[in-house]
C-alpha positions in Angstrom: -2.7 11.1 4.6 -6.3 12.2 5.3 -8.8 9.4 6.0 -11.9 9.5 3.9 -14.9 7.1 3.9 -15.3 6.7 0.2 -17.5 3.6 -0.2 -20.9 4.3 1.1 -23.0 1.3 -0.1 -22.7 -2.5 0.3 -24.6 -3.2 -2.9 -21.6 -3.9 -5.1 -21.4 -5.5 -8.6 -18.8 -8.2 -9.2 -16.5 -5.7 -10.8 -16.9 -3.3 -8.0 -16.1 -6.0 -5.4 -12.7 -6.5 -7.1 -11.9 -2.8 -6.7 -13.2 -2.8 -3.1 -11.0 -5.8 -2.3 -8.0 -4.2 -3.9 -8.6 -1.0 -2.0 -8.9 -2.8 1.2 -5.8 -4.9 0.7 -3.8 -1.8 0.0 -5.1 -0.3 3.2 -4.1 -3.4 5.2 -0.6 -3.5 3.7 -0.1 0.2 4.6 -1.1 -0.6 8.2 1.4 -3.4 8.2 4.3 -1.2 7.2 3.3 1.5 9.7 4.8 1.8 13.2 3.6 -1.4 15.0 0.5 -0.8 17.1 -2.9 -2.1 18.1 -4.6 -1.4 14.8 -2.1 -3.3 12.8 -2.2 -6.1 15.4 -6.0 -6.4 15.3 -6.1 -6.3 11.5 -3.5 -8.9 10.7 -5.9 -11.8 10.6 -8.0 -10.0 8.0 -4.8 -9.2 6.0 -3.7 -12.8 5.9 -7.2 -14.1 5.0 -7.4 -11.7 2.0 -3.8 -12.4 1.0 -4.4 -16.2 1.2 -7.4 -15.9 -1.1 -5.2 -14.3 -3.7 -2.0 -16.3 -3.1 -2.7 -19.8 -1.7 0.6 -20.9 -3.0 2.5 -18.7 -0.5 1.4 -21.0 2.4 0.8 -18.1 4.7 1.0 -18.6 8.5 -2.1 -16.9 9.9 -1.1 -17.3 13.5 -1.3 -13.8 15.0 1.9 -12.0 16.0 2.0 -9.6 19.0 2.9 -6.5 17.1 2.8 -4.4 20.2 5.6 -6.5 21.8 8.8 -4.6 22.6 11.0 -6.8 20.3 8.7 -5.9 17.3 9.0 -2.2 18.1 12.8 -2.5 18.4 12.9 -4.4 15.0 10.9 -1.6 13.3 13.1 1.1 14.8 16.3 -0.5 13.8 15.4 -1.9 10.4 12.5 0.2 8.9 13.4 3.4 10.7 17.0 2.7 9.9 18.6 3.3 13.3 20.9 0.3 12.8 22.7 1.1 9.7 23.9 -2.5 9.2 20.3 -3.8 9.2 18.5 -0.7 7.8 15.9 -1.3 5.0 14.5 2.2 4.4 10.9 2.1 3.1 11.2 5.2 0.9 11.0 5.3 -2.9 13.9 7.8 -3.0 16.2 5.2 -1.2 15.6 2.6 -3.9 15.2 4.7 -7.1 18.7 6.2 -6.9 17.3 9.7 -6.7 17.7 11.8 -3.6 16.6 14.9 -5.6 14.0 16.8 -3.6 12.1 17.3 -6.9 11.4 13.5 -6.9 9.6 13.7 -3.6 7.8 16.9 -4.7 6.5 14.9 -7.7 5.0 12.3 -5.4 3.5 14.9 -3.1 2.1 16.7 -6.2 0.4 13.5 -7.2 -1.4 13.4 -3.8 -2.3 17.0 -3.9 -3.8 16.7 -7.4 -6.4 14.4 -5.8 -6.9 16.7 -2.8 -4.7 14.8 -0.4 -1.8 15.9 1.9 0.7 13.9 4.0 0.0 14.8 7.6 2.9 17.0 8.7 2.8 15.8 12.3 3.9 12.3 11.2 7.1 13.9 10.1 7.4 11.5 7.2 8.4 12.1 3.6 5.6 11.6 1.0 7.4 8.7 -0.7 7.2 6.5 2.4 5.6 3.1 1.5 2.8 3.7 3.9 1.7 6.9 2.1 2.0 5.3 -1.3 0.0 2.2 -0.4 -2.7 4.4 1.2 -2.8 6.5 -1.9 -3.5 3.4 -4.0 -6.2 2.4 -1.5 -7.7 5.9 -2.0 -7.6 5.7 -5.8 -9.2 2.3 -6.0 -12.0 3.3 -3.6 -12.6 6.5 -5.5 -12.9 4.4 -8.7 -15.7 2.4 -7.2 -17.6 5.6 -6.2 -17.0 7.3 -9.6 -18.2 4.2 -11.5 -21.6 4.1 -9.8 -24.7 5.4 -11.6 -25.6 7.8 -8.8 -22.1 9.2 -8.7 -21.7 13.0 -9.1 -18.0 12.6 -9.9 -17.6 13.7 -13.6 -14.4 11.8 -14.1 -15.7 8.3 -14.1 -13.9 5.1 -13.0 -11.5 5.2 -16.0 -9.9 8.4 -14.7 -9.0 6.7 -11.4 -7.8 3.5 -13.2 -5.4 5.6 -15.3 -4.2 7.4 -12.2 -3.5 4.0 -10.5 -1.6 2.8 -13.6 0.5 5.9 -13.7 1.3 5.8 -10.0 2.1 2.1 -10.1 4.4 2.6 -13.0 6.1 5.8 -11.9 6.2 5.4 -8.1 5.8 1.8 -6.9 8.2 -0.2 -9.0 10.8 0.1 -6.3 8.7 -2.0 -3.9 9.7 -5.5 -5.0 13.4 -4.8 -4.5 12.7 -3.3 -1.1 10.6 -6.3 -0.1 13.3 -8.7 -1.2 15.8 -6.8 0.9 13.5 -6.7 3.9 13.2 -10.5 3.8 17.0 -10.7 4.1 17.1 -8.2 6.9 14.7 -10.0 9.3 13.4 -13.4 10.1 10.3 -12.0 11.9 7.4 -14.0 10.3 5.0 -11.0 10.1 7.4 -8.9 8.1 8.6 -11.8 5.9 5.1 -12.5 4.9 4.2 -8.9 4.6 7.1 -8.4 2.2 6.2 -11.4 0.1 2.6 -10.5 -0.3 3.3 -6.8 -1.0 5.9 -7.5 -3.7 3.6 -10.0 -5.4 0.5 -7.8 -5.2 2.1 -4.6 -6.5 3.3 -6.4 -9.6 0.1 -8.3 -10.2 -2.0 -5.3 -9.6 -0.2 -3.3 -12.3 -0.9 -6.1 -14.8 -4.6 -6.1 -13.8 -5.0 -2.4 -14.0 -3.4 -2.3 -17.5 -5.8 -5.0 -18.7 -8.8 -3.2 -17.2 -7.8 0.0 -19.1 -7.4 -1.9 -22.4 -10.8 -3.6 -22.0 -12.5 -0.3 -21.2 
């Protein structure tokens, strides 16, 4: 998905800081579910700090994991890429929604395209991969911050992006908790166990929060 620098000012209100933090957490979670590399390895401390602030009851272990280590790469290939069919835990909405219909993936892609985004073809991934979906939520939350500022030239306003987040969470991310629960059972690697727990909790809580924001607005 195309990278865009959407938040251009550090002068945030309290409400804007919530959206900035939400956007950033979605971005960090997306990195965590991507193919393990240096960027994910370097950002994991920030991920656990932000997650711990939200969920101190999870008792997260913030000790860094060498995500570039060969055994982590092997785990990713066998479990998340599905090369070991006995351990496979495929991170695609279509694998958990019971719908392999290409129209389903087209609907996800159309959601991205409506907001001017495209999945990068060279990554050779379907648009319903969890990385793309989390990145899209990162994008929408950040755009909401920009659109809500007085100097914004976006005619849609923050509410437009809140409604988009609600729709996408309801229609395309409700498979995530089941996927995360299964991932915990497929591996005992601490990084992925924690990533699964935080992601499942956050996706559910964020939908509740977005719904309340829309009602109050």
